[in-house]
N, C-alpha and C positions, 0 to 999 in steps of 0.2 A: 319492520326493521329485519332482515335474513339473519341467521344465525352463521357464525363461523363453524369449520369443522370441529367437531366434538374431539376431546382428548382420544388418543389411541388406547389409553389404558381404560377399559370401559367401567371397572370398577371405582375410578377417582370421581370424586364430586365435580359436578359441572362447574365450570369457572363462570361466576357471574358477570365477568368483564370481557367475555368473548366479543360482544358487540363492537370494541375497540379495535379488535383486529380487522374490522372492515374498512379497508385503507381509504377509500371514498365515500364510506357510508354517510349518509346526512346526519345521523344522530353522533356518529363519532367526529365528524369534521366540526358539528356544532359545538362539541365538548372541547376539541382543540381550539376552535378560535376564542373561546370564553377563556380558556387557560393562556391563550397568548396573549389576550388583549390585558389580562390581569398582570401577568408577569412584565408585559413591556410598560404598562402604566407604572409598576412600582420601580423598575429598574431605571427606564427612561426619565423617571422624576429625579432620579439621584443627581446632585449637582456633578459629579465625577463623570457621568455616562457621555455627555456631549463632548467633551474634551477627549474622551478615551475613543470615541467613535471617528472624530475628526482625525486624530493623530494615527489610528489604525487605516482610515481610508487613504491618508496621506501616504504612509509606508507603503501601503499595499498598491496605490495607483502611481508612485513616483516613476519620474521618467528614468531616475538614477538606478535601473535595474538591468542585471545582466541579461541580455536577450538570448537565453540558450537556444540552440537549434540543432538542425540536421543538416549536414553537408551534402549536397548533389551536384555533381558537374560544374563545380566553381561557384555554386550558390550556397548562402546559408539561409534555410528555411525557418522561420520562428513564428510561434502563436503568441500575440500580445494583447492584454487586457488592460485598460484603464478607466479613468473616469469618463471619458468621452466614448471609448469602444468598450461598453460594459460587456457583450458577449463575445467581443475580441476579433482581430484581425489574424488571419494568416497570410503571412508577408514573406519576402526575400530580398536579399541584397548580395551582392558580388561578395568573395572572400576578400578581395582588396578594399573594398567598402566598409566590411565588417570589422577591420582591423583598425579603423578610424575612430575617433570619439564619437563621432554624429554621423552614422551611416545613413546611405539613402535608400529607403525601404520602399519596396514596390509591393502594394498590396494585391494578394492573389484573391482573398475571399473575405468580403466583409460580413462577418455574421450577423451584426445588428440590422444591417440592410436586408440580407436574406431573410432573416426573422420576418421582419417587416413586411416584404414582399410577399413571403408565402403565409404570413399569419399564424407562424408556429414559434414556440419558444425552444429555439435550437439551442443546444449545448455542444459545442465542439469536442469529440473525444479522439482525436487524432487523425492522421493520414497514413495508409500504407502504399507506397510507391514501389512500383516494379522496378527492380535493377537488373540489368542483363549486361554480360561483359561486352564491351566495345560499344555500347550503345548509350545515349542519354536517357536519364530519367524521364518519361512522360506520362504514363498511365498511373493513376493514382485512386486508391478508394478512400473518400472522406467519411469519416464515422460520425454520425449525428444523433444525439439523444434528445428526447422530449423532455425537457426539464431537468436533464441530468441523471437519468435513469441508466442501469447497466445494459439495458435494451436499446438498441441502436438500429438505425437504417444505414446502408453503405450506399454511396453515390459516386459513379466513377466521374473523375476530373482528369482533365487534359492541361500538364503544365505548358505545353507549347502554345494554346490557344487561351490559357489561364479562364477557362469556362467547363462547366460542368457537361459532361458528352451528349448529346441530343441521341436517344436510344441507346445509351452506354449500359454498364452492368448497373442495376440498382436493387437493392435486396428490400424485401419486407423487414419490417421492425421486430427484433428478436435478440435474445442474447445468442450471439452466433460468432462465428470464426471464418476467416476468408484468408486465402493465399494465393498469391500469383504463381501460376505455371508459366505462363507467356502471355504474350500482349493479348491474345484472346481466349486465354483459359484460366479459369478459377477453381479452386477446392473450396468447398464452402460447407460448414457444418450449421445447421439452422434449425428452427421449428418448422417441421414439415406437415403439421396438423397433429390431430388428436393422437396421442401414444407415441409421438417422436420425440420427447424430451424426457429427461431422466427426472427422478423424483427430486432432485436438487435444483431443476427448472432449465438444464442445459441441454445443448444438442447430444445426441449419440450416433447419427447418421452423417457420413460425409458424402459428397456428390461432386462429380465433376461437371462443371458448366463451361459451355462454349458459348462464345460470343454469338449473338443474332438467334438463339434459341430460347425457348420459354425456360423459366427457371423449373418448372414442375416437370420437364422432360429431361433434367439433367441426370445423368447416370450415376447411380448408387456405386462407390467405389470401397466403402468401408463402412463397418456398423458395431456398434458397442452393444450395450443394454442398458434397460431402464433403470436398472438397480445400481448402476455405477455413476460416477459423479458426473463425467462427460466424456466427449470425444471431439477433438478440434483438428484441423487440417494442418500440416506442418510441410515446410520444403527445407532441405537441406542443399547448398551449393557447393560443389566439388571446385578445386583450384582452377581447372580449366573451363568453368562455367557452366558445366553440367548440372541441372536441378534435377534432384532426387525428390519426387513426390511421397507424400506419407501422412502418416496421422500419429497423433498421440492420444492414447486412451488412458484416463485417470479412472483407475478401478475405485479408489479412495481417494481422498485429498492428499494423501503423502506417497501414494503408489501410482505408477505411471508406467506403461509400456510403450515403446515407440516402433512404429512400423513403417517399413519402406514398400512403396506401390512399384515394382519393376515394370517398366513399360511392356505392354503386350502380354502381361502376364496376369491371370484372375486371382492369384492367391497374394496375400500380401507375405512379407517376411520381416520377422521381428527382429530389431537390433537386438545382439545378445548381451545386454546390459541389466544391472539390477533394477527391481522396480523402484527402489529407493535410491535414485541417481538423477542427475541433471545434466543432460548434454549442454556443452559451451560452444559449441561449433566445430570447424574442420579448418585446422591452420596447418599448410604445407603438407596436406594429406593424413595427417593425425587427427583422429576423433577425439576430442577432449571432453572429459567427463568427471562432473563432481559427484563424491560418494555420500550418501546419507545413510550407508549401513555397510558393515563389514563384507568383504568379497573375496571369496577365493575361486578364481576361474577355473574351470573344471579341464585337469590336465596340464594346469602351467605351474612352476616352481613358486612364483611369487604370490603372496596374499596380500590384501589392502586393507586399510581401516576406514571406519567412517569417518568422513571428513577430509579425506585424500582427494587431490586432483589426479587424474591418470590419464592415459591416452594409449589408441593402438591406431594401426594403420587401416584407415577407412576402404581405400582400393581394394586391400586383401580381403577385407570382408565381402565386398560387392562381388569379387570374383569367385571366392569359394563358398560363401554362404556360413564360413565357420569364423568363430572369434579368434583373431590374429593375437600374438603375443601381446600382453598389456604391460606397460611401463609406468612407473609412478613418476609424475611431474613435481608435484610438491606435497610435502606432508605437514601439516601444520602442528606447532607445538600445542602446550596446555592452554596459553592464552591467546592462540591464534583461531583464525577460521576464515575458510574461503569465501568469498563473497560472489566470485565470477570471473570469468574470461571476456575480455572484450577482444574482438579481432579487427584488425585495419588490414589495408592492403601492404603488407610487407611486416606486420608487427602483431604480435599477441600480447595483451598486457593482462597481467593478473591482479585483481583487487582482493586485497585480505583486510580482515578486522585484527589488529594488533593490540591486546588488552583494551579492546573498545575503540580503537582510534584506527582511520583507514590508513592503509599504505597500498603503493602500487609498485609491481615489478615486471620487468619484461621477461618473456620468456622465448628462449629459442632452441631449437634441436641440436645436438651435438653427438660427434662421435661416441661419447662415453655416457649419453642421456641429456636429460633436458638441462638446460644453463638458465639460472635465474638472475637478473640484474637488477638491483633497486633503482627506481627512477628517483632522481635527486630532486627535492621539492624544497621550497623556500622556507619552510620551518616545521614544526611538530604538531601541526593541526590537522583536521580532519581533509583526506584527499580520497579522490576516486575518478572513474571515466567518465566525463560528460559527454563525450562522442566519439565514436569510432565505428566504421564499417568497412567491411571486407572490400568494398568497390572504391575506397577513399584512402589516400595516404594521409589526409589531415586527423589528427588526433587532439582532442581538447581534454583537459584535465581541469577538475574542479577541487579548490581548497577553501576551507573555512573552518572556524571553530566557534565557541560559544560569544566570544568577543570580536571576533575578526570575520569582517563581512566577507561575502564570496569574491574568489577571485577566480578568473577564468584563464587557463594556462595553455599555450600551445606545445605541444610535444613533437620534436622533429624526429621521425622515425629513422632517418639517415644518421644523424649524428647523436641524437639521445640528448639534445639540448633542450632546456625549458624557458620559454618566453613568456612574459607576462603579458597577456593580450587585453584582459578587461580586468579592474578592480573597482570596487565600490568604495564610496566612502562611507563612513559609519551613519547608520539611521537611527542611532539612540546614543546616549551620553555614557559611554563605557568607562570613563574616567573613574578610577578608584575603585573598579569592580575587578574581581579575580575569579578563577575558575579552579576548583580543586576536584580530586578524585580520592573516594574513602571506599572503605569496605565494612559492611555490617555482617554480622554473623546470623545466620538464619537458623530456625529452630533445630535443625538436624546438624548444625556445625559447619555448612557450607558458607565460604565467604561470598558474599554478594556486592559488586561494585555499585557505586552510584557516583554521579557528578553533582556538584552543587556550585552555583554561580552567585555570588554575593558581594556585598561591599567590603572592601579590605579592612575596614575597621568596624565591622560587625560586632556588636557586644555579645558575648557569650553568655546572655542572662535568660536567654529563653524568649526573648520580646519580639524577635523579627518574623514578620508575616512571611510565611514559606510555602510555596506551592510545590507539591511533590506529583511529578506526571510518571505514568507507568502504561505498560502494554502486556509482555508476557504471553507471547502466542505465536504459534504457526511460523517459527524460526525467522520471526522478525527481528531485526537489530534496531536498536535505540541508540543512535550515535551523535556525537556533537555537532549541533548545528546552529547558525546564525539566524536569530528570529527578530526581526525589528519589532512586530507587534509585542511579543514578550518583553523585549527590551524596553519599549516606551511604556506599555501599560502595567508593567510589573516591576521590572528591573530599576527603571528612573524612580519608581514610587518609593524605592527602600525596600522592596521584598526579595526574598531570596527564591532561586528557582532548582529544582532538583530533578535529575533524571535518573531514574532507577533502572539497572540492568538486570532485572529479575530473571529466573529461569523461565522457560517457555519461548525465549528469544532466540536469536542466532549469534548472539555476541561471541559465544566461545564453541561454535558449531554444533553440529547435529545433537551431540550428546546433552548440550545444555537446554535445546528445546526438548528433547524427548525424555527428560528427568521429570517434566511435568504434566506429561498426556493422561488423559482419563481420570483413572482413580487416584493417580499421583498427582493430581491439579493442586490439592492442598499445598504442595510445597512451594507453586508459584505466589500464593497468598501468604503463606508464611514469609517469603521473602520480603513482599512488599511491606508487611507489618515490620519486619525486622529493620528496614530503612527509616520508616517512620519512628520507631523506637530509637534508632541510632542517633536521629537528628534531635531528639528530646535529650538524650543522654550525652551528646556534646553540648548540649545547651544552645544549639542554634535557635530552636524554637521551642513552644509548648503546644498542647493541645489545642488550647484556644487560638492559636495563631495558625496552625498547620491545616492546610487545605490540599484536597488530591485533585485530580483530572486525569480521564482516560476515555477514548473512544472505540467503538468496536468492540472487539475483544477486551480492550481495556476498558470499556463500559462495563462489561461483565465484572471485570476486577473492582470496577467502582462499587457496584451493586454488592458483591461479596463483602468488601470493607465496610461499608454502611451496615451490615449485618452481623459481622464477626469481630468488628473492633469500632463501634459508634463513638467511643469514648476517647479515641486516638485522634479525631480528626474535627473540625469545626466547619469544613465546607466540602462538598463534593461535586465536581463538574460530571455529570454522566453523559457522555456523548454517544450517539447512535449506537445505543447498548443492545446487548443480549441479556435479557434478565429472566425470562420465563425459560428455564433450563429442561423442563418436563415437556414443552411444546416447541422448542425452538426448531427441531428436525422437521416438523411439519410445514414450517412458514418460510416461504421463498427460498433462498438457497440453503437453508439451515442443514437439510439432509447432507450436504457435502462435507459438514464438519464434524462428523460422529467419530473420526478417527482422532480428532483433538479434543473432543469434550467426553466422548462415550455416548452409547446409544439409550435414551429412554425406553426403548423395547427389549433391551438386554437386562434382565432383572438384577445382577450384581453392579452394573453400570448405573442403571437407575436408581438403585439404593444410594450411590454415593452422590448422584445429582440431586437427589431429595435433601441431601444434608447441606448442599452449597447453593442452590438455587435462589437468587436474590427474591424472586417474586413469591415463591412458596415459604420461605423463611421469613418474610416480612412480621415483626412483631411490634403492636402498636405502644407497648410498654418500654421498649428500649429506648435510650436516650439519643436519639437519631439527630444529627445536626440537620439543618435545612437543605436538602440537597437541590440542585438544579439539573433537570432533565432537559437534553437538547437533542431534536432528531429531525426528521426530513419525511414528508409524506410521500415523495418521491424516491425515496431510498428503497430499490427493488433487490437489495442483496440482506441487510438486516431489517426485518419488519418493523415498522413503527409502532405496532403494537406492544412490542417489548416495555419501550418507555412509556406509552401511554397507560398501560394497565399498573404498572410499578406506582406511576404518579397517582392514580386513581385509589390503590391502596391507601396512600399518604391522605388523600381528600377524604375517603371513607371513614377513616379515623380521625379525622379532624387535627392533623398533623400539619405543619407549615411544610411547602414545598413551592418552588417554582419550575414553570416547563415553559419552553418554546419549540415550536416545530415550524421549521421552514416547510412552506407548501411546494416548492421546488428544490432544487439543490442536491438530489441523489445522495450517495453514501456520504459525502463530505458535508452535507447538510449547509451547503452554500454553492450557489451556481455561477456566481460571479464576484468580483472584489467587493462591490458594494454589499452584497449580503455578508461576504467574509467579514468585513470591517464590523458590520452590525452584530453579528453573532459573537466576534471577539469582544466588542465593546459591553455586551450584555455579561458575557462571563467574567471579565475581569472587574467589572462594577460589583457584581455578586461577590468576588472574591475579595475585593477589598472592602466592603461594607462587612462581610462576615469575619475577616481576619484582621481588622484593624485593632492594634494593641488596646485602643480606648473603649473596644468592645469585648466584652466576655459572656457568651451566651452559655457558658457552662458552670 
């Protein structure tokens, strides 16, 4: 059995479980299969499991789902999975047919058939179709993953012939980025061989590839460095249809420089914007930009705050290579955050979070600055832009909340009218349920919001089984959303569901995220603990009936909660987690996250990580609840070794735990609806067993 790489700190003791980092290692997979067999035998024998799996599968495969899609030239393109089409269909229907209750769909690619014909486990990862002013969309790059990995191949597809293009563009498998320049030219960043990917496993060299030429002959047009996170191609389209070729270089996970590659010039030109900012596109000649740091443009009167949306004249920059006057478009207040701008043909729509609820406003330029007009919505639930494209005047909005299933709304950019296009019937019994927002007080006095969905007549005696979900990282917001699976498998069973809006997320803008970076991360953990304690103080539940769940960065949160407050919960679903925080940066994409967590190679940051790393802080004497670890062999983003090694610690200590590793599935730990239903049924069976009022494990 070959050894995995040794720890970067040579004075650290050798980890006895490094062999579990061999993703496809024979011994490692034998251990995984043994744990899978044990866990499946235990949970699937529970009388609740079969009903949960059937209910989840019915919800996930239901034909009563909104077929969200992209509009191109009068067609709506949609990806669809159900019990028959397990790997899914890429299909289309006309806009007129789409507006009916039973659209007539035309299959573009049947991925089950394609997988069978080619003997591959293809997972569809999207399609990038070339759009050109005055020309119909025809050339597309279809991304295919082997089993759900982030690494993909891209294959050119012709929408006119509805077939893959013989001798068309095809890329080797890699973590890669591609962008259309024109029908015969691509910008591509990929793995070009040894030494051409970053320490995080991403590309840092962009080449220009012309049709009919071998990929290895493509001309290099931009290069970053191996020590950076990565470099990807990008294109920006001006209002007149001109395509600006460029690249985005991620110096770190949160800092990016954007570059323009002028035609006929050897040297790239950097867009004069802050490293912590996000371009939102060009609307009526104005370059729209969201700020994640304060900005005082040199030589200008106005300065701007982190969280602002600003704009400047893109044409003026292209002509002078100097930053034009920058104008404020929108400044969020203390309870708001900019989510992004969607640009359609003739309209720009700003999405914001307002006290953790989504809102939409229309933006227009005016003589005295930008004009913001709220979009009228049918209620006070969660709203956002479901589809907008600068080549299309069709705009779709999405509307939902915890208890209201999705609605798809059509927004008329000429009149501003909203029309309900599609709405779903309820997928679980929401009668008697209510959703409320409360605030917990964290250790440092910060008010932390959370939502709770529960029976209206829930007794405040601490007896309600309660599931608390959290993430808390990377400026990702946790917003109210309708979940048929959670509704059927938890809320209908009498449980309460809680969504914590802890720091580290983006609910209140960049400052909410940045408050928990690196050595300040304990604030995030304190926030989550405060929400759990508040639920107990309000007598919603008690530790015996309180369970927690989180995935990826939220899986790290779960691991820390097991160590820091094992007394506060009686169940923890630890999904695709980071747990060894002293080695995370040498595993898969981990090196790209050092700006979030801190680096184990920096002494003061390592010192903090040593205090919170779940794997290193495991203590067999603690009163751990029985955790349930869930991960995927094919996850090439967060290494499955994290979950494996932590579970092995429990095994070696003789402590109870459950473990399930999907052999496929990628970072979602489920490659299709059948696997999603199975994973959900396993998780909620575990939660129901652990948190039943009749059971007291403490």
